[in-house]
N, C-alpha and C positions, 0 to 999 in steps of 0.2 A: 105231796112233798116227802112224806114218810116212806111211801112206796119206792120213790126214786132212791133214797138213801139205802134202803134195803137191797135194791138191785145192785148198786155200786159195791156194797159190802159183800154181797154174794159172789160177785165177779172177782173181787180181791182175794177172797178165801179160796175160790176155785183155782186161781192163778198160782197162789203159794202152794196149794196142795199138788198141783200139776208139777211144779218145779221140784218139790220134795220127793214125790213118788217116782218120777221118771228120770233116769240118769242122763248126764250131759250128752253122752254118745247117741243115745236114742233120740233125744230132743233134736240134736243136729241132723240126724238122719231124717226125722219128720220134716224139719224145715227145708232140707234139700229136695225132698219129694214135692213139697208145696211150691218151691220155686220153679220146678219143672213145668208146672201148669201156668206160671205167670208169663205174660206176653211182653213185659217191660224189662229193659236192661238199664242199670245205673252205672255211670262212670264217675269215679272220684278223682278230682283234680286238686291236689294239695299245693300249698304254698311253696314247699320245698320238695325237691326230687333228687334222690341219690346224693344227698349232702349239699346240694347247691340250690339256688333259686330256680323255681320252675318257670320257664319262659312262657309256657302255655297258661299258667295261672295269671300272670301279668296281662297276657293278651285277652283273657276272658274278662278281666276287670275293665279294660279299655273298650272291648267290644260291647259289653252290656251297658257301659256308660253311653255309647253312641246309640243304643237301642232303647234305653230306659224310658225316654219320654216320647219316642216315635212309635212305640208299641201300642196296639189297639187295646190290649188288656194291661193296664198299669198296675204295678205292685202297690200294696197298701202303704208300705213304708219305704222311703228312699233316703239315702245320705246325699248331701250336696256340699260342695266346697270349691275353693279356687285359690291358686297360688300365683306368684308373680311370673312364673315361666309358661303359663298357658293363657290363651286368649279368652276362653269361655269357661263357664261353670262346669264342673265335673259331677256326675251322678253315679250312684252305686246302690246295691241292694243292702238293706239292713239285715241283721242276723235273723235267720229262719224265714227270710222273705223269698218269694218265688216269682219267676217271670217266664213267659212263654215266647219262644222264638219260632218262626216258620221258615224252613229252608227247602226250596224246591217242592213245596206242598206238604212237607213232613213236619210234624209238631215236635219241637225240642223244648223240654222243660228244664229250667235252671233253678237251682236253690242254693243260697249262700248259708254256710254254717260256720260257727266258731265255738271254741271251747277253751276255757282258761283253767290251767292246772292250779289247784288250790294250794299246792306246796311251793312251786317255783313261780307262780303267777305268770307263766308263759302262755301266750295265746296261740292256739293252733287254728288256722283258717283253711277252709276247703270249699270247693263248689261241687255240687252233684248235678250231673247231666242225665236225664231220663228220656228214653225214646223206645219205640217198638223194636223188638229184636230183629225183625225182618229188614230193618234199615241199618244194621250194624256196619256193613261195607260202605254205605253212603257216608256215615259219620266218620269212619276211619280214613277214608280216601279223599273225601271232598269237604265235609262240613268243618272238621277241625282245621284243615288248611285254609278254608274260607275265613274262619275266626281269626287266624294269625294274620292273614292279608288285610282284612278289614280293620283289625286293631292297629296295624301299622299305618294305614291310611288315616284313621281317626286321630292317632297320636300326632302324625306329621301335620295334619290340618289344624290342630288346636295349639301347637306350640308356637312360641314367639320367635321371630328371626333374631339372631344375635350376631354381633360384630366382634371379630377377634383380631388382635394385633400381636406383634412380636415383641418379646422381652428377653434379651440376652440369648438370642438364637433359639428361643422356645416360644410356642404359642402361649398367650396369657391363659392361665388356668381356667378362668371363667370370663367369657366376653361380656359385653354390655348389650342390653336390649336395643335393637335397631328399630326405634319407633319412628320410622320415616314414612311420611304420608303419601309419598309418590306411588302411583299405580299407573297401569297402562290406560286407565280411564282419564287420568289428569295429565299424563305425559303428552307433551306437545311434539308431534312428529308428523311428517307427511303420511297420509293415510295408508298408501300402499306399503311404505316401509314398515310402519307399525304392524300391519297385518302380516307381513312377511316374517318379522321377528316372532310374533305370537305363534304363527303356524310352526315355525322352526322349533320353538320351545315345547310346543305340544307334541310334536313328533319325537323329540328327544325324550320327553317324559314317558311316552308310551313305547319306547324303543328297546326295552330290555331284551325281549326275545329276538328282535331283529338284529341287534348288535351281536348277540350270542350266535345267531345263525350264520352271519357273515364273518365271524371270527375276529371282531374288533372290540377294543375296550370301550365300555359304555361311558364315553366322555365327549365333550364338545368344547370347541375353542372359538372365541369371538374377539375380533380386533375392532375397537371403536376409535375412529380417528376424525380429526377435524379441528377447527380453530377453538381457542378457549371460549367457554361460555355457551357452547352449543348443546349441552345436555348429556354429556357422557356419564357423569356421576349419577345424574337423575335416572338414566336408563338402567344403570346397574341396580339402583335401589328398587326400581319397578320390577326388574327381573327377579330380584330376591323375594319381594313380596308376592309376586305371581307364582313362583315355584315353591315358595316357603322354604328356601334354602338359607343356611347361615352364610355370612360373608367372612372370608379369611383374607385380610389385607396384607399382602406380601410386599414389604418395603425392602427391595434388594440392596439398598445402600447400607443397611444395618446388618446384613447377613455376612458373616466373616469368611465363609469358605464354601466350596461346592459340597463338602460333606454335611455342613450345617443346613444347606439348602435341601439336600436329600432327606435329612431327618425331618425338616419342617413339612415337606410334601408327603412323607410317609404318614404323618400324623394329622393330615387333613381328612376328616371323616367323609363318608358318603353323603350324598344329597347336600352338597355345599358348592359355593362359588368362590374360586380363588381369583383375587383381583390384584393386578400389578398396574398401578397408575403411572403415567409418564414413563413408559418403558424405555424411551429414547434417551432419558437423562437420569434414570435411576442409577445405572452403572455404565461402564464403557461397553455398550452393546451396539454401537453405531454400525452403519453399513460399511463392511470392509472394502467394498468396491469403490466407495466414494471418499476414502480417506485421502487427504492432501499430503503431498510429499514434504511441504514446508513445515508440517506439524511435527514436533519432536516425539520420538518414541518414548513411551513411558518406561522409566526405570523401575526397579523393584519397589512395589508399593505395599508389600505385605499380603497375606492371604486375603482373597476376595472371590466373589462369584465370577466365573468366566462364562463366555458365551457357550462354549462346548458343554459346560456343566449344566447350564440352564436348558439347552436343547435336549440333553439326555434326561433331565429331570421331568420335563413335560411331555416327552414323546419316546422315552426309552423303556426299558423293562420296568423301571420304577413306577411308571404310570399304570401298570397292570394291577397294582395293589390298591384296589378299590373300584367302586362303580358309581355311576350317576353323579359325575363331577363335571362342573363347568369352569373353564378358565377364561378370564377376560383381561385383555391388555388394552390400555388406552394410550394414546399419543396425540400430540398436536401436529407432529411432522412424520408422516408415514414413510417418506423417502429416506429418513435417517436410520431406519431399522434394517438390520441385516436380512436379506431375502430368505435365508434359511429359517428364520424365526417365523416367517409369514406363510410358509407353504401349507397346503391342505394337509390335514392330520394334526397340525399344531394349531393353526388359526383357521378353522373351517369356514367362517364367515367374516368378511370385512364390511363393516357398517360405517358409511360416511355420514357424519353428522355435520352439516355445513351451516352457512349463515341462514338467517331467518328469511323464509319466503313469505309471500302474501298469504298463502294457505296456512302456514304455521302462525302468522300474525293473527288471523281470524280465530284460530283455536285459543290463542293467548287472550284475546279480547273477550271471548266467550267465558273463559275461566275467571279472569280478573274483573271484567266490567259487566258480565252477565248480559252481553248483547251479541246478536248474530249478524246485524247489518247496521250501516249508518251512512248518512250522506257524505261524510268525510272519507269514506273508504276508497273512493276513486282517486282522490288526491294522494292518499297514503300509498296506494298501489303503485302509482307513477314514481313516487319518491323512492320506494323500496327497490325498484328496478335499477336505480342509479347508485344507491348507497348500500354498503355492506354493514349489516348490523346483526349481532348475535341474539338468540332468544333470551339470554340473560339480560342483555341491555334493554330489550323491549319490555320484559317483565318489570325491570327496575323503573322504567319510565311510567308504565301503566299504574304502578302502585303509588306514585307520588301524590296524585290528586284524587279527590273524591268527586264522583259524577262522571259519567261516560263522556259527555261532550268536552268538559274541561281536560280530561285525561288525553283524549284524542287530539285536541288542539295543541296541548303541550308536547305531545309526541311528534306532531307535524313540525313544530318549532325545533325540536331536537334533531329531526331528520334533515331539515333545511340547514341548520347549523353545521351538521356533520358533512353535508354536501359541499357547503362553501369552504370548509376546512380542507376537504380533499381536492377541490379545485385550486386552492391557493398552493397546496403542497406540490401539485402536479405542474403548476406554471411558475413556481419560484425559481429564481436564477441560482446557479451554483454558489455555494458558500465560499467566501474569501478564505485565504490561507491563514487568517488570524487565529492564533491558538486560543486566545481568550475571547470568545464571541461576545461577551457582555461588556468588554472594555471599550469605552468611547474613544474614537480616534481623535488625535489632536486637531484643534480648530484655530483659525485665525479670524480676528474681528468678530468673533462670536458665531459665524455661520460657515465660512468657506474653509475647506481643508487645504492647508499649505503643503508645499512640496517637502519642506523640512519635516513636517508632521508625518508624512507618509514614509519618509526615510527612517525616522525614529521608530515608527511602528514596525517597519520591516526588520530593522536591526534587533528590536525587542523579540520579534518572532523567531529570528535566527538563534538568538541567545537561548530562548526557551527550548527550541528544538535540539540545540546542542546539549541541554541539560537532561534530555530524555534518552532512554536506552531501550533497545528491543531484545527481549529475552524470550525465546520460545514462542514468538508471535505476539507477545504482550508488550505494550508500550508503557514503561514505568520510568520513574526518575532514575537518573544515572547512579545516584548514591545507593539505590536499592538493588542495582543490577547484580552485584556479586552475591548478595544475600539470597536473591531468587535463584541464581545459578546453583548455589549450595543446597537450597531446598529441593530443587528439581533433581539434582544428582542423587540425593538421599531418599526422597519420598515421591519422586515423580511429579507430574503436573497435578498439583493439588486443586486446581480450579477447573479441571477438565469436565467434571461431572456437575458443575454448578448449575442451578436452575436458571441462572441469568445467561441468556444466549449471546449478548453483546460482549465482544472482546474488550471494549473500553470499560464496561462495568466490571468484568472479571479482573482487569488490570487494577482498578481502584480497590477491589477486595484484597488483591495480593499486596498492594502498598500498605494496607492496614496491618497485615501480618508482619510485613517488614518493619513497620514502626514499632510494633510490640517487641520484636526481636532486638531491634536497635536499642530500645530502652533497657532491656535486660542486659545487653552487652556492656552498656556504659555504666550501669549502676552497680554498687557493691551491695552484698546481701544485707549488711547491717543498716544501709541507708534506705532500703525499700520499705514502703509502708503497706500494711495489709489492705488499706482502702484502694491503693493503686493496683495491687494485684487482683482484687475483686473486680475492679473496673476492666482490667485486661481480660479476665475470665468471662465477664459479661459480653465483651466484644467478640470473643471466640465463640460463645454460644450463638450469637447472632450470625456469625459466619457459617457455623455448622448448620444452622437452620436454612441457609442458602446453599447447602450441600458442598461447602468447601471442606476438604479433607485436612483438618487441623487438629485431629484428636491427639497426635503426638505432641503438639505444642501445649494443648490444654493439660495433658498429663505432666509435662515438664513444669508448668505453673503450679499444679497441685503439689508437686514435689518441693518446689520453692516455698510455698505456703507452709508445708509441713516442717521444712528446715527452719523457717523463721520461728515457728512455735517451739521447736526444740531449743533454739538459741534462748528464747525467753525462759524456758524451763531451766536451762543451765544457769542463766543469770540468777533466777530465784534460788536455785540450789546453792550457788556460791554464797549468796547472802545468808541463807540458812546455815551454811557451814561456818561462816564467820561468827554468827550468833551462837552456834553450839560451842565453838572453840572458846569464846570469851566466857560463856556460862561455865564450861568445864574448869577454866582457870579460877574463876570465883569459887566454885565448889571445892577445888583443891585447897585454896587458901583457908576457907572456913573449916575444912576437915583437919588440916594441919594445926590450926589454932585450937580446935576442939581437943586434939590429942595433947597439946601442951598444957591446956587448962584442965585436963583430966575429965572432960565431959563425955568422952567415948572410951 
């Protein structure tokens, strides 16, 4: 033990003597000669470079995280952590820890270092990369590029898909985690169609060099069309999970202008899916070739997204700003969309998601009931050839009961009921011209319909028809006709973009708007109550949720509410003024009395 201490002491003395006797210049020269005989080169990768964050340093952190536990020679100390934005745990090297990587048969030694300044307490971090000097060109031209590419892949694979929406013509600053369980493994589609979509996505993901070679922007467009409940939204979620792309949900009805649309699309990052759901009713983008002449032309409706603006945004020069982007449009009615929006280059693939077939039913049964075959399948197959039913309806029925046999029997009952309803509707006689279908017709002696009863009903129908008016294709009460004409002349057809397709339903919504306006016209401001106005505002919010363009009326109601509050403030101010005046009179009397009595 004593001899060991003596050796250490001797080495320390020799080192200090060497440093004192030999000048710095000579020492540096000696070290330079020594390095000439070394076969190893060391690269230093610092956290910052030229005053900014070093991209390579971040890539090394991610790259070594992906290799830390898969390496045959594990480091002795590792850091581990996880935050809400990643799927898995992340690993890293502890201070002064080393790890060995092998690239094309060449050994690369990594070491992590850090140092804390004792004065400023600022931590400096860097990595050391050591390799044989004969492999310098390999490291510079291939290995460091490999580190950057693999780090990007590891990062994209580990991050959580997020869902982004629009707020005031801007994307929300931070989206929400899209924790959607749908994958292509659980997605119910015809086998060939699913395989086609997967192959297309794989080709797109690997197509960077191909798109560059042919001179096209690295983007892809999909149109998903079919009846409601056929899995369009589920397919989008499966695509996002498969590609690990964020979803940017573009609601065109809240975008105020073409310039706002351009701004939004410019700020959609790479490796993302831009989704426009129900493109046929988001805004007025219907097929220009199929517009009917009896529909009134829209008057000025304020700034909004135009078809030309949308076409330029998704397929003009603007689309060149970015790579690896997917655009998905969905619609229930493909024939309502302008053909210019559907051509190749904008929508590259049209995917028809139709009603449930027996093949898709078996997939649903396997997912929900965990069965691959059953004696009742033959009966179900025959019924499904006659009845149109969506995958969403099938899934809903299969979830109702526990036990495969009970669920299948209930589903057969559902299909038979649906079949009988379709038969009744196809064989039902034409409806009578009775306006109120629920009104019982007059009867005589309790059973038979009398002639006078029919005449009375007919005259009643004629009276109701006379009370109705037609404005712009909408059938409304005659008392509302002038109000609707005034609305259309100033704001255009406010019901044109409603999510309700029926003209009768849209007419009912327009009548609600007219009733609100009628109440406001008849009432005086002082007679209005805040509860009534809040009720009107609630009705308008419901109308807006059905895509009726009544923002102008809601704004007017907000102004009326504000005016009422101002009137209340004025009334309070007047009371305070009277109180202050009477108080001043009393004070003056007391003051004068005090002067007389010599108190002041």
